[in-house]
C-alpha positions, 0 to 999 in steps of 0.5 A: 558540450551542453547536455541534451534536454530530457526526452518528453514523456510519452503522452499516450503511455501516460494516458494509458497508465492513468486508465489503470490507476482510475481503474484501480481506485474505482469501486467498480468497473468504468464505462468508456465514457467515465474513463474518458472524463477521469483522463479528460480526454475525448471518448474516442481517444479513451476508446483507442487506449482501452483497446490496446490495454485490452489487447494485452490483457491489462484490462478487460470488459464485462458483459455490459461493456464496462471496463475493469483491470485485467488478469495480466496484471496479476502476473506483472504484479507477481514479480514486484517485491517477491523476495519482500512478500516471500520473507514477510509471509511466514512472519505475518502468519505467525504474528496473525495467529499468535496475536489473533489480529490481521497482520500486513506489510505497508509500503509507500506509493507516492503520498499513500500507504499501500498494503503489499501483503496481508494474512488473517488469523486462522483461529480468530472468531472474527477479524478485520480484512486488510486486502493487498492494494488497499491504500490510505494517506500516509498521514493517516494511521499508525502504518503511514506514520511508521513509514514517515518516521524512516523519511527526512521531513523535507522528503515527505510526500505529504505536508508536514503539519505540526501535528503530524510532525510531532506524532511522527517524532514519538514514533521514532522515539518509541519505536512503534505507532498506535492509532485508533479510529484513523483509517476505518472506524473502531478499527485500531492498529500497531505498526513498527518501522522496518528499513530493509536493504538499500534503505527501503522503508516498510512497516509491519502492522496489525489491525484489531477491534476492541481494547488491548492493554499492552500495545507495547507488547504487540510492538515488540512482537512485531519488531522480533518479526521485523528483525527476522524479515530484515535477515530474510531479505538480506537486510 
């Protein structure tokens, strides 16, 4: 008996998800008209979708009627990668305070590198902020390329340009990635790839401003935390 064709995706659900994505990527709250343009629907359809999301606490309106992500999303997000976050925080704290650099965990989300959790040093006079949810293309920066180094080239969600292929190959051979001015001007990064239980690729990284003579020493420190993270998460 031939297999049944897969059920078509829900257009309404898809549009709701696109609204959440548009709000997450926007620099501030959006009007209903702006959301309608973002997801290419009539204003009345956007309004009904927003009302449904609002009833579930996934979006909220300010005094001017503009729409932003709601607090309910925080509760939902708390369950995502809970073991990874709880296992990483002690190591990130130790690295951040020892190196006096902001330390964070990067993960893959489609074609982007997304910060899952981060810790800023307590003793540094000034440090770079790297907030959870911050994202940039996988093809840019030490963290994104460290993540790519754990994927076969045929599975990359970004184009494998000759320059990118060469950089990722160097990371595989060296065991860590370095970058400067690629994601944020004047900011440098060192990242190590970490393959956790089930093969999930993540990266441990630090960002800082200024010159550092021995990036290999930073990478060795990150690798010790990577080993501890694998042990903590059963990897």
